[in-house]
C-alpha positions in Angstrom: -19.4 -17.9 -9.4 -20.3 -14.2 -9.7 -16.9 -12.3 -9.8 -15.7 -9.4 -11.8 -12.3 -7.7 -11.9 -11.9 -4.1 -13.2 -9.2 -1.5 -13.6 -10.1 2.0 -14.6 -10.4 5.6 -13.6 -13.2 7.3 -11.6 -15.3 9.5 -13.8 -16.3 11.8 -10.9 -16.0 12.0 -7.1 -17.9 9.2 -5.3 -21.4 10.1 -3.9 -21.6 9.2 -0.3 -24.7 8.4 1.8 -25.2 6.7 5.1 -27.7 4.1 6.0 -30.4 4.7 8.7 -30.4 3.0 12.1 -28.3 2.7 15.2 -25.1 1.8 13.3 -25.1 3.7 10.1 -22.8 2.4 7.4 -21.3 4.3 4.5 -22.6 3.7 1.0 -20.4 5.1 -1.8 -21.5 5.1 -5.5 -19.2 6.0 -8.3 -18.6 5.3 -12.0 -15.5 3.6 -13.3 -14.2 4.1 -16.9 -12.4 1.0 -18.1 -10.3 1.4 -21.3 -11.0 -0.8 -24.3 -8.3 -2.1 -26.6 -10.1 -0.7 -29.6 -12.5 2.2 -30.1 -16.1 1.5 -30.9 -17.6 2.7 -34.1 -19.0 5.8 -32.3 -15.5 6.7 -31.1 -15.9 5.7 -27.5 -12.9 3.8 -26.2 -14.1 2.9 -22.7 -16.8 0.9 -20.9 -18.5 2.6 -17.9 -19.5 0.6 -14.8 -21.6 1.8 -11.9 -20.0 0.7 -8.6 -21.4 0.6 -5.1 -19.2 0.1 -2.0 -20.6 -0.5 1.4 -19.3 -0.1 5.0 -15.5 0.1 5.2 -15.1 0.1 1.5 -17.6 3.0 1.4 -15.5 4.9 4.0 -12.4 4.2 2.0 -14.0 5.6 -1.2 -15.2 8.7 0.7 -11.7 9.4 2.1 -9.4 8.5 -0.7 -11.1 8.1 -4.1 -11.5 11.1 -6.4 -12.2 11.8 -10.0 -9.4 10.6 -12.3 -7.8 8.2 -9.8 -7.0 4.8 -11.2 -8.1 1.8 -9.1 -8.4 -2.0 -9.4 -11.4 -3.5 -7.9 -13.0 -6.9 -7.6 -16.6 -7.5 -6.8 -19.8 -9.1 -7.9 -22.3 -8.1 -10.5 -25.8 -7.2 -9.2 -28.8 -6.8 -11.6 -32.4 -5.9 -11.0 -35.2 -3.6 -11.9 -36.7 -0.4 -10.6 -39.7 1.7 -11.6 -38.8 5.1 -13.0 -40.8 8.3 -12.6 -43.2 7.4 -15.3 -43.8 4.0 -13.7 -41.9 2.1 -16.4 -39.9 -0.9 -15.1 -36.2 -0.3 -16.0 -33.3 -2.8 -15.6 -30.1 -1.9 -13.8 -26.6 -3.4 -13.7 -24.0 -2.4 -11.1 -20.8 -3.8 -9.5 -20.8 -4.3 -5.7 -17.2 -3.7 -4.6 -15.5 -6.3 -2.5 -12.0 -5.0 -2.8 -10.6 -1.6 -4.0 -6.9 -0.8 -4.4 -5.0 2.0 -6.0 -3.5 1.1 -9.4 -0.8 3.8 -9.6 1.7 5.5 -7.5 0.9 8.5 -5.2 3.0 10.7 -7.5 0.9 9.7 -10.5 -2.3 10.3 -8.6 -1.1 13.8 -7.6 -0.4 14.7 -11.2 -3.9 13.3 -12.1 -5.7 15.8 -9.8 -3.7 19.0 -9.2 -6.5 20.4 -7.1 -5.4 18.1 -4.3 -1.9 19.7 -4.1 -2.4 20.4 -0.4 -2.2 16.6 0.3 1.2 16.3 -1.3 3.1 17.2 1.9 1.5 14.3 3.8 3.1 11.6 1.6 6.7 10.4 1.6 9.1 11.4 -1.1 9.9 9.4 -4.2 10.1 5.6 -3.6 7.7 5.7 -0.6 10.3 6.4 2.0 10.7 9.5 4.2 14.0 11.3 3.7 16.0 11.2 6.9 19.1 13.5 7.2 22.4 11.7 7.6 23.5 13.7 10.6 21.0 12.3 13.1 22.7 10.7 16.1 19.6 10.0 18.2 18.0 7.2 16.0 17.0 4.1 18.0 19.1 1.8 15.8 22.5 1.6 14.3 
């Protein structure tokens, strides 16, 4: 079975492209930094994974994922080779996303990227519920 589970933060905004043809699909690529329990000797305390997300997952990445957001994903490992500009065959390793979910609250995400402050008004208040005034008499329930 080829299955991987990761939780980490995006290192930059996803790069989005669309396939050619009659029904183009979204293809999102991003890098995920996954914390290690201990620092390496060179001081790095994270592993970095290249992720690719297709179709609906690519659309989701394009709309909602930004640098610094913490997500959980499951997927499969894909390996292969490609020829670089000098004609040398190079190996590659990437994760093909099968599931992407937010790993922190909306409030935590908003403080992670203050440049997205204009989106804050769209989300419910603390706890995920809209605040409804007590003096409303025209609600459809008691």
